C-alpha positions in Angstrom: 42.3 -43.8 10.8 45.7 -42.5 10.0 48.4 -44.4 8.6 50.1 -44.4 12.3 47.7 -45.8 14.0 47.2 -48.0 11.8 50.7 -49.6 12.3 50.7 -48.9 15.7 47.7 -51.8 16.0 49.1 -54.1 13.8 52.2 -54.0 16.1 50.0 -54.1 18.8 48.4 -57.3 17.6 51.3 -58.5 16.8 52.9 -58.2 20.1 49.5 -59.8 21.8 50.3 -62.7 19.7 53.6 -63.4 20.3 52.5 -63.1 24.4 50.4 -66.4 23.6 51.5 -69.0 25.9 51.0 -71.5 23.4 53.4 -69.7 20.2 56.6 -71.6 19.0 59.3 -70.1 20.4 60.2 -69.1 16.7 56.9 -67.6 15.8 57.3 -65.6 18.9 60.5 -64.2 17.8 58.9 -63.6 13.8 55.9 -61.8 15.6 58.0 -59.6 17.7 60.3 -58.9 14.8 57.1 -57.9 12.9 55.8 -55.4 15.4 58.9 -53.5 15.6 58.9 -53.6 12.1 55.4 -52.1 11.9 56.0 -49.6 14.8 59.2 -48.6 12.9 57.0 -47.9 10.0 54.7 -45.6 12.2 57.3 -43.6 13.1 58.1 -43.0 8.9 54.5 -42.5 8.4 53.9 -39.7 11.1 57.5 -38.3 10.5 56.7 -38.0 6.7 52.4 -36.3 7.3 54.9 -34.1 9.7 56.9 -33.2 6.9 54.4 -32.8 4.4 52.3 -30.8 6.7 55.3 -28.6 7.8 57.5 -28.4 4.7 60.8 -26.2 5.3 61.4 -23.4 2.7 
């Protein structure tokens, strides 16, 4: 599993938890924020991987 996929799965899990009806509103907000951070890290990992594999001269 690559790092991008790992972060995407963590974001999806946080989103699923936030969608649970029994979660308190403030916890839902925190979970959504965490999911956004994981998605951002996934994009950074993808960018870094592409940059390392195809360095610009």
